[in-house]
PDB file of N, H, CA, C and O in Angstrom:
ATOM      1  N   UNK A   1     178.537-145.383 -60.625  1.00  0.00           N
ATOM      2  CA  UNK A   1     179.692-146.221 -60.913  1.00  0.00           C
ATOM      3  C   UNK A   1     179.479-147.571 -60.265  1.00  0.00           C
ATOM      4  O   UNK A   1     179.062-147.659 -59.110  1.00  0.00           O
ATOM      5  N   UNK A   2     179.770-148.637 -61.024  1.00  0.00           N
ATOM      6  H   UNK A   2     180.108-148.565 -61.962  1.00  0.00           H
ATOM      7  CA  UNK A   2     179.671-149.960 -60.494  1.00  0.00           C
ATOM      8  C   UNK A   2     180.828-150.254 -59.551  1.00  0.00           C
ATOM      9  O   UNK A   2     181.984-149.939 -59.834  1.00  0.00           O
ATOM     10  N   UNK A   3     180.488-150.863 -58.431  1.00  0.00           N
ATOM     11  H   UNK A   3     179.549-151.120 -58.201  1.00  0.00           H
ATOM     12  CA  UNK A   3     181.538-151.205 -57.478  1.00  0.00           C
ATOM     13  C   UNK A   3     181.867-152.683 -57.606  1.00  0.00           C
ATOM     14  O   UNK A   3     180.976-153.524 -57.489  1.00  0.00           O
ATOM     15  N   UNK A   4     183.112-153.009 -57.840  1.00  0.00           N
ATOM     16  H   UNK A   4     183.836-152.326 -57.934  1.00  0.00           H
ATOM     17  CA  UNK A   4     183.648-154.348 -57.931  1.00  0.00           C
ATOM     18  C   UNK A   4     184.671-154.554 -56.842  1.00  0.00           C
ATOM     19  O   UNK A   4     185.484-153.669 -56.575  1.00  0.00           O
ATOM     20  N   UNK A   5     184.642-155.684 -56.224  1.00  0.00           N
ATOM     21  H   UNK A   5     183.981-156.402 -56.440  1.00  0.00           H
ATOM     22  CA  UNK A   5     185.637-156.078 -55.227  1.00  0.00           C
ATOM     23  C   UNK A   5     186.474-157.180 -55.784  1.00  0.00           C
ATOM     24  O   UNK A   5     185.960-158.275 -56.014  1.00  0.00           O
ATOM     25  N   UNK A   6     187.746-156.947 -56.015  1.00  0.00           N
ATOM     26  H   UNK A   6     188.163-156.058 -55.827  1.00  0.00           H
ATOM     27  CA  UNK A   6     188.627-157.954 -56.581  1.00  0.00           C
ATOM     28  C   UNK A   6     188.870-159.061 -55.555  1.00  0.00           C
ATOM     29  O   UNK A   6     189.320-158.805 -54.438  1.00  0.00           O
ATOM     30  N   UNK A   7     188.560-160.311 -55.962  1.00  0.00           N
ATOM     31  H   UNK A   7     188.195-160.520 -56.870  1.00  0.00           H
ATOM     32  CA  UNK A   7     188.711-161.467 -55.078  1.00  0.00           C
ATOM     33  C   UNK A   7     189.936-162.315 -55.427  1.00  0.00           C
ATOM     34  O   UNK A   7     190.420-163.105 -54.616  1.00  0.00           O
ATOM     35  N   UNK A   8     190.417-162.130 -56.648  1.00  0.00           N
ATOM     36  H   UNK A   8     190.023-161.489 -57.307  1.00  0.00           H
ATOM     37  CA  UNK A   8     191.583-162.890 -57.134  1.00  0.00           C
ATOM     38  C   UNK A   8     192.228-162.091 -58.250  1.00  0.00           C
ATOM     39  O   UNK A   8     191.536-161.601 -59.142  1.00  0.00           O
ATOM     40  N   UNK A   9     193.520-161.957 -58.211  1.00  0.00           N
ATOM     41  H   UNK A   9     194.083-162.355 -57.487  1.00  0.00           H
ATOM     42  CA  UNK A   9     194.275-161.299 -59.261  1.00  0.00           C
ATOM     43  C   UNK A   9     195.443-162.165 -59.705  1.00  0.00           C
ATOM     44  O   UNK A   9     196.247-162.599 -58.881  1.00  0.00           O
ATOM     45  N   UNK A  10     195.535-162.412 -60.979  1.00  0.00           N
ATOM     46  H   UNK A  10     194.882-162.059 -61.648  1.00  0.00           H
ATOM     47  CA  UNK A  10     196.542-163.316 -61.513  1.00  0.00           C
ATOM     48  C   UNK A  10     197.393-162.547 -62.527  1.00  0.00           C
ATOM     49  O   UNK A  10     196.857-161.984 -63.482  1.00  0.00           O
ATOM     50  N   UNK A  11     198.728-162.520 -62.323  1.00  0.00           N
ATOM     51  H   UNK A  11     199.163-162.977 -61.547  1.00  0.00           H
ATOM     52  CA  UNK A  11     199.667-161.871 -63.236  1.00  0.00           C
ATOM     53  C   UNK A  11     200.399-162.860 -64.105  1.00  0.00           C
ATOM     54  O   UNK A  11     200.623-164.002 -63.704  1.00  0.00           O
ATOM     55  N   UNK A  12     200.779-162.428 -65.305  1.00  0.00           N
ATOM     56  H   UNK A  12     200.598-161.500 -65.631  1.00  0.00           H
ATOM     57  CA  UNK A  12     201.599-163.236 -66.117  1.00  0.00           C
ATOM     58  C   UNK A  12     203.086-163.205 -65.612  1.00  0.00           C
ATOM     59  O   UNK A  12     203.386-162.494 -64.653  1.00  0.00           O
ATOM     60  N   UNK A  13     203.962-163.935 -66.224  1.00  0.00           N
ATOM     61  H   UNK A  13     203.718-164.512 -67.004  1.00  0.00           H
ATOM     62  CA  UNK A  13     205.331-164.103 -65.721  1.00  0.00           C
ATOM     63  C   UNK A  13     206.056-162.803 -65.593  1.00  0.00           C
ATOM     64  O   UNK A  13     206.810-162.632 -64.634  1.00  0.00           O
ATOM     65  N   UNK A  14     205.876-161.861 -66.510  1.00  0.00           N
ATOM     66  H   UNK A  14     205.265-162.000 -67.289  1.00  0.00           H
ATOM     67  CA  UNK A  14     206.639-160.602 -66.435  1.00  0.00           C
ATOM     68  C   UNK A  14     205.787-159.429 -65.921  1.00  0.00           C
ATOM     69  O   UNK A  14     206.199-158.272 -66.014  1.00  0.00           O
ATOM     70  N   UNK A  15     204.617-159.731 -65.386  1.00  0.00           N
ATOM     71  H   UNK A  15     204.283-160.671 -65.310  1.00  0.00           H
ATOM     72  CA  UNK A  15     203.745-158.751 -64.757  1.00  0.00           C
ATOM     73  C   UNK A  15     203.322-157.616 -65.698  1.00  0.00           C
ATOM     74  O   UNK A  15     203.150-156.473 -65.275  1.00  0.00           O
ATOM     75  N   UNK A  16     203.161-157.952 -66.969  1.00  0.00           N
ATOM     76  H   UNK A  16     203.301-158.880 -67.313  1.00  0.00           H
ATOM     77  CA  UNK A  16     202.625-156.952 -67.910  1.00  0.00           C
ATOM     78  C   UNK A  16     201.168-157.206 -68.241  1.00  0.00           C
ATOM     79  O   UNK A  16     200.524-156.367 -68.871  1.00  0.00           O
ATOM     80  N   UNK A  17     200.648-158.320 -67.840  1.00  0.00           N
ATOM     81  H   UNK A  17     201.171-159.002 -67.329  1.00  0.00           H
ATOM     82  CA  UNK A  17     199.239-158.645 -68.020  1.00  0.00           C
ATOM     83  C   UNK A  17     198.678-159.181 -66.707  1.00  0.00           C
ATOM     84  O   UNK A  17     199.393-159.769 -65.896  1.00  0.00           O
ATOM     85  N   UNK A  18     197.384-158.962 -66.525  1.00  0.00           N
ATOM     86  H   UNK A  18     196.803-158.485 -67.184  1.00  0.00           H
ATOM     87  CA  UNK A  18     196.716-159.349 -65.267  1.00  0.00           C
ATOM     88  C   UNK A  18     195.289-159.684 -65.587  1.00  0.00           C
ATOM     89  O   UNK A  18     194.684-159.067 -66.464  1.00  0.00           O
ATOM     90  N   UNK A  19     194.744-160.648 -64.893  1.00  0.00           N
ATOM     91  H   UNK A  19     195.236-161.148 -64.180  1.00  0.00           H
ATOM     92  CA  UNK A  19     193.305-160.947 -64.920  1.00  0.00           C
ATOM     93  C   UNK A  19     192.808-160.773 -63.481  1.00  0.00           C
ATOM     94  O   UNK A  19     193.342-161.377 -62.551  1.00  0.00           O
ATOM     95  N   UNK A  20     191.782-159.941 -63.318  1.00  0.00           N
ATOM     96  H   UNK A  20     191.349-159.451 -64.074  1.00  0.00           H
ATOM     97  CA  UNK A  20     191.134-159.786 -62.014  1.00  0.00           C
ATOM     98  C   UNK A  20     189.789-160.488 -62.028  1.00  0.00           C
ATOM     99  O   UNK A  20     188.970-160.275 -62.923  1.00  0.00           O
ATOM    100  N   UNK A  21     189.577-161.306 -61.050  1.00  0.00           N
ATOM    101  H   UNK A  21     190.242-161.479 -60.324  1.00  0.00           H
ATOM    102  CA  UNK A  21     188.262-161.923 -60.798  1.00  0.00           C
ATOM    103  C   UNK A  21     187.621-161.052 -59.714  1.00  0.00           C
ATOM    104  O   UNK A  21     188.229-160.827 -58.667  1.00  0.00           O
ATOM    105  N   UNK A  22     186.421-160.569 -59.948  1.00  0.00           N
ATOM    106  H   UNK A  22     185.927-160.752 -60.798  1.00  0.00           H
ATOM    107  CA  UNK A  22     185.758-159.655 -59.013  1.00  0.00           C
ATOM    108  C   UNK A  22     184.359-160.039 -58.699  1.00  0.00           C
ATOM    109  O   UNK A  22     183.709-160.777 -59.440  1.00  0.00           O
ATOM    110  N   UNK A  23     183.892-159.526 -57.575  1.00  0.00           N
ATOM    111  H   UNK A  23     184.421-158.926 -56.973  1.00  0.00           H
ATOM    112  CA  UNK A  23     182.528-159.706 -57.115  1.00  0.00           C
ATOM    113  C   UNK A  23     181.789-158.379 -57.235  1.00  0.00           C
ATOM    114  O   UNK A  23     182.312-157.334 -56.848  1.00  0.00           O
ATOM    115  N   UNK A  24     180.593-158.423 -57.764  1.00  0.00           N
ATOM    116  H   UNK A  24     180.168-159.272 -58.079  1.00  0.00           H
ATOM    117  CA  UNK A  24     179.789-157.221 -57.861  1.00  0.00           C
ATOM    118  C   UNK A  24     178.880-157.065 -56.657  1.00  0.00           C
ATOM    119  O   UNK A  24     178.728-157.967 -55.834  1.00  0.00           O
ATOM    120  N   UNK A  25     178.275-155.873 -56.588  1.00  0.00           N
ATOM    121  H   UNK A  25     178.398-155.140 -57.257  1.00  0.00           H
ATOM    122  CA  UNK A  25     177.355-155.582 -55.473  1.00  0.00           C
ATOM    123  C   UNK A  25     176.165-156.539 -55.503  1.00  0.00           C
ATOM    124  O   UNK A  25     175.593-156.809 -54.447  1.00  0.00           O
ATOM    125  N   UNK A  26     175.776-157.050 -56.633  1.00  0.00           N
ATOM    126  H   UNK A  26     176.241-156.830 -57.490  1.00  0.00           H
ATOM    127  CA  UNK A  26     174.595-157.961 -56.730  1.00  0.00           C
ATOM    128  C   UNK A  26     175.014-159.416 -56.501  1.00  0.00           C
ATOM    129  O   UNK A  26     174.238-160.337 -56.755  1.00  0.00           O
ATOM    130  N   UNK A  27     176.251-159.617 -56.017  1.00  0.00           N
ATOM    131  H   UNK A  27     176.881-158.869 -55.810  1.00  0.00           H
ATOM    132  CA  UNK A  27     176.772-160.970 -55.655  1.00  0.00           C
ATOM    133  C   UNK A  27     177.060-161.863 -56.882  1.00  0.00           C
ATOM    134  O   UNK A  27     177.225-163.071 -56.710  1.00  0.00           O
ATOM    135  N   UNK A  28     177.124-161.343 -58.051  1.00  0.00           N
ATOM    136  H   UNK A  28     176.990-160.362 -58.190  1.00  0.00           H
ATOM    137  CA  UNK A  28     177.629-162.084 -59.174  1.00  0.00           C
ATOM    138  C   UNK A  28     179.120-161.798 -59.345  1.00  0.00           C
ATOM    139  O   UNK A  28     179.641-160.817 -58.813  1.00  0.00           O
ATOM    140  N   UNK A  29     179.802-162.674 -60.101  1.00  0.00           N
ATOM    141  H   UNK A  29     179.379-163.471 -60.533  1.00  0.00           H
ATOM    142  CA  UNK A  29     181.193-162.533 -60.324  1.00  0.00           C
ATOM    143  C   UNK A  29     181.501-162.286 -61.802  1.00  0.00           C
ATOM    144  O   UNK A  29     180.712-162.632 -62.681  1.00  0.00           O
ATOM    145  N   UNK A  30     182.644-161.690 -62.053  1.00  0.00           N
ATOM    146  H   UNK A  30     183.285-161.409 -61.339  1.00  0.00           H
ATOM    147  CA  UNK A  30     183.064-161.455 -63.396  1.00  0.00           C
ATOM    148  C   UNK A  30     184.595-161.389 -63.437  1.00  0.00           C
ATOM    149  O   UNK A  30     185.254-161.575 -62.415  1.00  0.00           O
ATOM    150  N   UNK A  31     185.150-161.126 -64.610  1.00  0.00           N
ATOM    151  H   UNK A  31     184.615-160.975 -65.441  1.00  0.00           H
ATOM    152  CA  UNK A  31     186.604-160.977 -64.726  1.00  0.00           C
ATOM    153  C   UNK A  31     186.924-159.968 -65.792  1.00  0.00           C
ATOM    154  O   UNK A  31     186.099-159.657 -66.651  1.00  0.00           O
ATOM    155  N   UNK A  32     188.147-159.455 -65.725  1.00  0.00           N
ATOM    156  H   UNK A  32     188.817-159.708 -65.027  1.00  0.00           H
ATOM    157  CA  UNK A  32     188.645-158.454 -66.714  1.00  0.00           C
ATOM    158  C   UNK A  32     190.131-158.650 -66.850  1.00  0.00           C
ATOM    159  O   UNK A  32     190.845-158.880 -65.874  1.00  0.00           O
ATOM    160  N   UNK A  33     190.577-158.556 -68.071  1.00  0.00           N
ATOM    161  H   UNK A  33     189.997-158.369 -68.864  1.00  0.00           H
ATOM    162  CA  UNK A  33     192.030-158.581 -68.349  1.00  0.00           C
ATOM    163  C   UNK A  33     192.579-157.183 -68.458  1.00  0.00           C
ATOM    164  O   UNK A  33     191.917-156.295 -68.996  1.00  0.00           O
ATOM    165  N   UNK A  34     193.800-156.967 -67.948  1.00  0.00           N
ATOM    166  H   UNK A  34     194.338-157.688 -67.511  1.00  0.00           H
ATOM    167  CA  UNK A  34     194.464-155.669 -67.999  1.00  0.00           C
ATOM    168  C   UNK A  34     195.861-155.876 -68.525  1.00  0.00           C
ATOM    169  O   UNK A  34     196.413-156.974 -68.464  1.00  0.00           O
ATOM    170  N   UNK A  35     196.426-154.799 -69.043  1.00  0.00           N
ATOM    171  H   UNK A  35     195.977-153.907 -69.093  1.00  0.00           H
ATOM    172  CA  UNK A  35     197.843-154.802 -69.491  1.00  0.00           C
ATOM    173  C   UNK A  35     198.513-153.536 -69.006  1.00  0.00           C
ATOM    174  O   UNK A  35     197.845-152.558 -68.672  1.00  0.00           O
ATOM    175  N   UNK A  36     199.824-153.556 -68.967  1.00  0.00           N
ATOM    176  H   UNK A  36     200.366-154.351 -69.239  1.00  0.00           H
ATOM    177  CA  UNK A  36     200.590-152.359 -68.677  1.00  0.00           C
ATOM    178  C   UNK A  36     201.978-152.437 -69.366  1.00  0.00           C
ATOM    179  O   UNK A  36     202.519-153.512 -69.625  1.00  0.00           O
ATOM    180  N   UNK A  37     202.486-151.297 -69.627  1.00  0.00           N
ATOM    181  H   UNK A  37     202.046-150.424 -69.416  1.00  0.00           H
ATOM    182  CA  UNK A  37     203.838-151.155 -70.250  1.00  0.00           C
ATOM    183  C   UNK A  37     204.795-150.745 -69.148  1.00  0.00           C
ATOM    184  O   UNK A  37     204.720-149.625 -68.641  1.00  0.00           O
ATOM    185  N   UNK A  38     205.675-151.625 -68.780  1.00  0.00           N
ATOM    186  H   UNK A  38     205.736-152.534 -69.192  1.00  0.00           H
ATOM    187  CA  UNK A  38     206.593-151.365 -67.662  1.00  0.00           C
ATOM    188  C   UNK A  38     207.449-150.151 -67.892  1.00  0.00           C
ATOM    189  O   UNK A  38     207.754-149.409 -66.958  1.00  0.00           O
ATOM    190  N   UNK A  39     207.842-149.944 -69.138  1.00  0.00           N
ATOM    191  H   UNK A  39     207.594-150.547 -69.896  1.00  0.00           H
ATOM    192  CA  UNK A  39     208.757-148.814 -69.411  1.00  0.00           C
ATOM    193  C   UNK A  39     208.079-147.421 -69.261  1.00  0.00           C
ATOM    194  O   UNK A  39     208.775-146.428 -69.047  1.00  0.00           O
ATOM    195  N   UNK A  40     206.756-147.344 -69.370  1.00  0.00           N
ATOM    196  H   UNK A  40     206.191-148.151 -69.544  1.00  0.00           H
ATOM    197  CA  UNK A  40     206.106-146.050 -69.226  1.00  0.00           C
ATOM    198  C   UNK A  40     205.629-145.791 -67.784  1.00  0.00           C
ATOM    199  O   UNK A  40     205.436-144.637 -67.401  1.00  0.00           O
ATOM    200  N   UNK A  41     205.441-146.832 -67.001  1.00  0.00           N
ATOM    201  H   UNK A  41     205.597-147.769 -67.312  1.00  0.00           H
ATOM    202  CA  UNK A  41     205.015-146.694 -65.593  1.00  0.00           C
ATOM    203  C   UNK A  41     203.726-145.920 -65.449  1.00  0.00           C
ATOM    204  O   UNK A  41     203.558-145.157 -64.498  1.00  0.00           O
ATOM    205  N   UNK A  42     202.796-146.115 -66.404  1.00  0.00           N
ATOM    206  H   UNK A  42     202.932-146.735 -67.177  1.00  0.00           H
ATOM    207  CA  UNK A  42     201.533-145.356 -66.388  1.00  0.00           C
ATOM    208  C   UNK A  42     200.380-146.128 -65.804  1.00  0.00           C
ATOM    209  O   UNK A  42     199.259-145.619 -65.798  1.00  0.00           O
ATOM    210  N   UNK A  43     200.593-147.327 -65.315  1.00  0.00           N
ATOM    211  H   UNK A  43     201.503-147.741 -65.320  1.00  0.00           H
ATOM    212  CA  UNK A  43     199.541-148.098 -64.684  1.00  0.00           C
ATOM    213  C   UNK A  43     198.907-149.101 -65.640  1.00  0.00           C
ATOM    214  O   UNK A  43     199.407-149.361 -66.735  1.00  0.00           O
ATOM    215  N   UNK A  44     197.783-149.654 -65.180  1.00  0.00           N
ATOM    216  H   UNK A  44     197.378-149.443 -64.291  1.00  0.00           H
ATOM    217  CA  UNK A  44     197.088-150.743 -65.899  1.00  0.00           C
ATOM    218  C   UNK A  44     195.990-150.206 -66.787  1.00  0.00           C
ATOM    219  O   UNK A  44     195.303-149.240 -66.456  1.00  0.00           O
ATOM    220  N   UNK A  45     195.845-150.864 -67.933  1.00  0.00           N
ATOM    221  H   UNK A  45     196.404-151.649 -68.202  1.00  0.00           H
ATOM    222  CA  UNK A  45     194.776-150.491 -68.916  1.00  0.00           C
ATOM    223  C   UNK A  45     193.919-151.737 -69.175  1.00  0.00           C
ATOM    224  O   UNK A  45     194.423-152.853 -69.298  1.00  0.00           O
ATOM    225  N   UNK A  46     192.627-151.505 -69.252  1.00  0.00           N
ATOM    226  H   UNK A  46     192.217-150.598 -69.152  1.00  0.00           H
ATOM    227  CA  UNK A  46     191.705-152.619 -69.577  1.00  0.00           C
ATOM    228  C   UNK A  46     192.050-153.087 -70.986  1.00  0.00           C
ATOM    229  O   UNK A  46     192.292-152.305 -71.905  1.00  0.00           O
ATOM    230  N   UNK A  47     192.057-154.452 -71.098  1.00  0.00           N
ATOM    231  H   UNK A  47     191.860-155.088 -70.352  1.00  0.00           H
ATOM    232  CA  UNK A  47     192.392-155.080 -72.374  1.00  0.00           C
ATOM    233  C   UNK A  47     191.227-156.037 -72.647  1.00  0.00           C
ATOM    234  O   UNK A  47     190.990-156.987 -71.901  1.00  0.00           O
ATOM    235  N   UNK A  48     190.512-155.755 -73.736  1.00  0.00           N
ATOM    236  H   UNK A  48     190.704-154.983 -74.342  1.00  0.00           H
ATOM    237  CA  UNK A  48     189.284-156.541 -73.970  1.00  0.00           C
ATOM    238  C   UNK A  48     188.157-156.007 -73.073  1.00  0.00           C
ATOM    239  O   UNK A  48     188.367-155.174 -72.192  1.00  0.00           O
ATOM    240  N   UNK A  49     186.985-156.513 -73.336  1.00  0.00           N
ATOM    241  H   UNK A  49     186.814-157.190 -74.052  1.00  0.00           H
ATOM    242  CA  UNK A  49     185.811-156.041 -72.618  1.00  0.00           C
ATOM    243  C   UNK A  49     185.015-157.261 -72.133  1.00  0.00           C
ATOM    244  O   UNK A  49     184.005-157.654 -72.715  1.00  0.00           O
ATOM    245  N   UNK A  50     185.516-157.826 -71.059  1.00  0.00           N
ATOM    246  H   UNK A  50     186.337-157.506 -70.586  1.00  0.00           H
ATOM    247  CA  UNK A  50     184.933-159.064 -70.532  1.00  0.00           C
ATOM    248  C   UNK A  50     184.148-158.830 -69.229  1.00  0.00           C
ATOM    249  O   UNK A  50     183.474-159.736 -68.738  1.00  0.00           O
ATOM    250  N   UNK A  51     184.237-157.630 -68.681  1.00  0.00           N
ATOM    251  H   UNK A  51     184.785-156.894 -69.079  1.00  0.00           H
ATOM    252  CA  UNK A  51     183.652-157.412 -67.355  1.00  0.00           C
ATOM    253  C   UNK A  51     182.140-157.532 -67.269  1.00  0.00           C
ATOM    254  O   UNK A  51     181.605-157.647 -66.166  1.00  0.00           O
ATOM    255  N   UNK A  52     181.423-157.509 -68.404  1.00  0.00           N
ATOM    256  H   UNK A  52     181.857-157.416 -69.300  1.00  0.00           H
ATOM    257  CA  UNK A  52     179.982-157.579 -68.366  1.00  0.00           C
ATOM    258  C   UNK A  52     179.473-159.053 -68.251  1.00  0.00           C
ATOM    259  O   UNK A  52     178.297-159.261 -67.952  1.00  0.00           O
ATOM    260  N   UNK A  53     180.306-160.030 -68.474  1.00  0.00           N
ATOM    261  H   UNK A  53     181.262-159.861 -68.717  1.00  0.00           H
ATOM    262  CA  UNK A  53     179.948-161.382 -68.284  1.00  0.00           C
ATOM    263  C   UNK A  53     179.651-161.640 -66.805  1.00  0.00           C
ATOM    264  O   UNK A  53     180.421-161.218 -65.942  1.00  0.00           O
ATOM    265  N   UNK A  54     178.535-162.334 -66.498  1.00  0.00           N
ATOM    266  H   UNK A  54     177.909-162.677 -67.199  1.00  0.00           H
ATOM    267  CA  UNK A  54     178.181-162.572 -65.122  1.00  0.00           C
ATOM    268  C   UNK A  54     178.157-164.056 -64.797  1.00  0.00           C
ATOM    269  O   UNK A  54     177.679-164.874 -65.584  1.00  0.00           O
ATOM    270  N   UNK A  55     178.678-164.385 -63.630  1.00  0.00           N
ATOM    271  H   UNK A  55     179.066-163.721 -62.991  1.00  0.00           H
ATOM    272  CA  UNK A  55     178.764-165.767 -63.177  1.00  0.00           C
ATOM    273  C   UNK A  55     178.230-165.855 -61.742  1.00  0.00           C
ATOM    274  O   UNK A  55     178.359-164.907 -60.968  1.00  0.00           O
ATOM    275  N   UNK A  56     177.653-166.954 -61.407  1.00  0.00           N
ATOM    276  H   UNK A  56     177.549-167.725 -62.036  1.00  0.00           H
ATOM    277  CA  UNK A  56     177.105-167.144 -60.047  1.00  0.00           C
ATOM    278  C   UNK A  56     178.195-167.364 -59.016  1.00  0.00           C
ATOM    279  O   UNK A  56     178.067-166.916 -57.876  1.00  0.00           O
ATOM    280  N   UNK A  57     179.260-168.043 -59.395  1.00  0.00           N
ATOM    281  H   UNK A  57     179.363-168.407 -60.320  1.00  0.00           H
ATOM    282  CA  UNK A  57     180.334-168.403 -58.447  1.00  0.00           C
ATOM    283  C   UNK A  57     181.687-167.860 -58.962  1.00  0.00           C
ATOM    284  O   UNK A  57     181.902-167.722 -60.166  1.00  0.00           O
ATOM    285  N   UNK A  58     182.552-167.569 -58.046  1.00  0.00           N
ATOM    286  H   UNK A  58     182.378-167.681 -57.068  1.00  0.00           H
ATOM    287  CA  UNK A  58     183.912-167.131 -58.377  1.00  0.00           C
ATOM    288  C   UNK A  58     184.623-168.123 -59.257  1.00  0.00           C
ATOM    289  O   UNK A  58     185.275-167.749 -60.232  1.00  0.00           O
ATOM    290  N   UNK A  59     184.500-169.388 -58.917  1.00  0.00           N
ATOM    291  H   UNK A  59     183.970-169.693 -58.126  1.00  0.00           H
ATOM    292  CA  UNK A  59     185.214-170.431 -59.695  1.00  0.00           C
ATOM    293  C   UNK A  59     184.724-170.510 -61.115  1.00  0.00           C
ATOM    294  O   UNK A  59     185.507-170.848 -62.002  1.00  0.00           O
ATOM    295  N   UNK A  60     183.439-170.209 -61.384  1.00  0.00           N
ATOM    296  H   UNK A  60     182.802-169.934 -60.663  1.00  0.00           H
ATOM    297  CA  UNK A  60     182.901-170.209 -62.761  1.00  0.00           C
ATOM    298  C   UNK A  60     183.544-169.063 -63.546  1.00  0.00           C
ATOM    299  O   UNK A  60     183.909-169.246 -64.708  1.00  0.00           O
ATOM    300  N   UNK A  61     183.689-167.888 -62.935  1.00  0.00           N
ATOM    301  H   UNK A  61     183.393-167.739 -61.992  1.00  0.00           H
ATOM    302  CA  UNK A  61     184.342-166.780 -63.587  1.00  0.00           C
ATOM    303  C   UNK A  61     185.804-167.103 -63.886  1.00  0.00           C
ATOM    304  O   UNK A  61     186.314-166.752 -64.950  1.00  0.00           O
ATOM    305  N   UNK A  62     186.475-167.770 -62.955  1.00  0.00           N
ATOM    306  H   UNK A  62     186.061-168.055 -62.090  1.00  0.00           H
ATOM    307  CA  UNK A  62     187.880-168.132 -63.193  1.00  0.00           C
ATOM    308  C   UNK A  62     187.956-169.134 -64.331  1.00  0.00           C
ATOM    309  O   UNK A  62     188.784-168.969 -65.227  1.00  0.00           O
ATOM    310  N   UNK A  63     187.130-170.160 -64.328  1.00  0.00           N
ATOM    311  H   UNK A  63     186.457-170.294 -63.600  1.00  0.00           H
ATOM    312  CA  UNK A  63     187.168-171.174 -65.397  1.00  0.00           C
ATOM    313  C   UNK A  63     186.959-170.541 -66.792  1.00  0.00           C
ATOM    314  O   UNK A  63     187.625-170.906 -67.761  1.00  0.00           O
ATOM    315  N   UNK A  64     186.012-169.581 -66.862  1.00  0.00           N
ATOM    316  H   UNK A  64     185.470-169.284 -66.075  1.00  0.00           H
ATOM    317  CA  UNK A  64     185.781-168.906 -68.144  1.00  0.00           C
ATOM    318  C   UNK A  64     186.977-168.074 -68.557  1.00  0.00           C
ATOM    319  O   UNK A  64     187.366-168.065 -69.725  1.00  0.00           O
ATOM    320  N   UNK A  65     187.556-167.379 -67.602  1.00  0.00           N
ATOM    321  H   UNK A  65     187.240-167.386 -66.653  1.00  0.00           H
ATOM    322  CA  UNK A  65     188.795-166.588 -67.859  1.00  0.00           C
ATOM    323  C   UNK A  65     189.884-167.502 -68.360  1.00  0.00           C
ATOM    324  O   UNK A  65     190.563-167.196 -69.341  1.00  0.00           O
ATOM    325  N   UNK A  66     190.052-168.619 -67.690  1.00  0.00           N
ATOM    326  H   UNK A  66     189.501-168.868 -66.894  1.00  0.00           H
ATOM    327  CA  UNK A  66     191.094-169.562 -68.058  1.00  0.00           C
ATOM    328  C   UNK A  66     190.953-170.033 -69.528  1.00  0.00           C
ATOM    329  O   UNK A  66     191.948-170.219 -70.228  1.00  0.00           O
ATOM    330  N   UNK A  67     189.715-170.216 -69.966  1.00  0.00           N
ATOM    331  H   UNK A  67     188.906-170.065 -69.398  1.00  0.00           H
ATOM    332  CA  UNK A  67     189.471-170.663 -71.345  1.00  0.00           C
ATOM    333  C   UNK A  67     189.647-169.501 -72.334  1.00  0.00           C
ATOM    334  O   UNK A  67     190.043-169.721 -73.478  1.00  0.00           O
ATOM    335  N   UNK A  68     189.358-168.280 -71.904  1.00  0.00           N
ATOM    336  H   UNK A  68     189.035-168.101 -70.974  1.00  0.00           H
ATOM    337  CA  UNK A  68     189.347-167.136 -72.807  1.00  0.00           C
ATOM    338  C   UNK A  68     190.626-166.378 -72.927  1.00  0.00           C
ATOM    339  O   UNK A  68     190.869-165.744 -73.953  1.00  0.00           O
ATOM    340  N   UNK A  69     191.467-166.418 -71.902  1.00  0.00           N
ATOM    341  H   UNK A  69     191.269-166.933 -71.068  1.00  0.00           H
ATOM    342  CA  UNK A  69     192.685-165.642 -71.884  1.00  0.00           C
ATOM    343  C   UNK A  69     193.904-166.600 -72.099  1.00  0.00           C
ATOM    344  O   UNK A  69     194.276-167.347 -71.194  1.00  0.00           O
ATOM    345  N   UNK A  70     194.488-166.559 -73.268  1.00  0.00           N
ATOM    346  H   UNK A  70     194.185-165.953 -74.004  1.00  0.00           H
ATOM    347  CA  UNK A  70     195.505-167.530 -73.657  1.00  0.00           C
ATOM    348  C   UNK A  70     196.683-167.664 -72.685  1.00  0.00           C
ATOM    349  O   UNK A  70     197.082-168.775 -72.336  1.00  0.00           O
ATOM    350  N   UNK A  71     197.228-166.540 -72.258  1.00  0.00           N
ATOM    351  H   UNK A  71     196.904-165.637 -72.542  1.00  0.00           H
ATOM    352  CA  UNK A  71     198.446-166.628 -71.409  1.00  0.00           C
ATOM    353  C   UNK A  71     198.151-167.176 -69.993  1.00  0.00           C
ATOM    354  O   UNK A  71     199.060-167.634 -69.300  1.00  0.00           O
ATOM    355  N   UNK A  72     196.901-167.123 -69.583  1.00  0.00           N
ATOM    356  H   UNK A  72     196.163-166.751 -70.146  1.00  0.00           H
ATOM    357  CA  UNK A  72     196.535-167.604 -68.262  1.00  0.00           C
ATOM    358  C   UNK A  72     196.874-169.079 -68.099  1.00  0.00           C
ATOM    359  O   UNK A  72     197.191-169.510 -66.991  1.00  0.00           O
ATOM    360  N   UNK A  73     196.819-169.845 -69.145  1.00  0.00           N
ATOM    361  H   UNK A  73     196.561-169.495 -70.045  1.00  0.00           H
ATOM    362  CA  UNK A  73     197.116-171.264 -69.082  1.00  0.00           C
ATOM    363  C   UNK A  73     198.637-171.480 -68.755  1.00  0.00           C
ATOM    364  O   UNK A  73     198.999-172.514 -68.195  1.00  0.00           O
ATOM    365  N   UNK A  74     199.482-170.540 -69.093  1.00  0.00           N
ATOM    366  H   UNK A  74     199.188-169.699 -69.547  1.00  0.00           H
ATOM    367  CA  UNK A  74     200.905-170.666 -68.851  1.00  0.00           C
ATOM    368  C   UNK A  74     201.312-170.447 -67.405  1.00  0.00           C
ATOM    369  O   UNK A  74     202.357-170.936 -66.976  1.00  0.00           O
ATOM    370  N   UNK A  75     200.501-169.717 -66.646  1.00  0.00           N
ATOM    371  H   UNK A  75     199.652-169.319 -66.995  1.00  0.00           H
ATOM    372  CA  UNK A  75     200.865-169.373 -65.247  1.00  0.00           C
ATOM    373  C   UNK A  75     200.273-170.343 -64.221  1.00  0.00           C
ATOM    374  O   UNK A  75     200.576-170.238 -63.032  1.00  0.00           O
ATOM    375  N   UNK A  76     199.484-171.227 -64.637  1.00  0.00           N
ATOM    376  H   UNK A  76     199.238-171.312 -65.603  1.00  0.00           H
ATOM    377  CA  UNK A  76     198.792-172.155 -63.714  1.00  0.00           C
ATOM    378  C   UNK A  76     199.488-173.462 -63.622  1.00  0.00           C
ATOM    379  O   UNK A  76     199.041-174.350 -62.895  1.00  0.00           O
TER     380      UNK A  76
END
């Protein structure tokens, strides 16, 4: 199993979507978007498959997420 350490987590206004910026064991960074349904209280589900993209720096992963995830522009 790949080990990722979350270095930044950004939620949308109603906390139903989240983007995690993470660092891998090989010192590259990536990001993944998640969603959850508050009424079911079943936790977070991966939304999209972005975690395989690799970046040298945390800020590069964030910038790519910012361009790729539409709602992220609204919370910044």
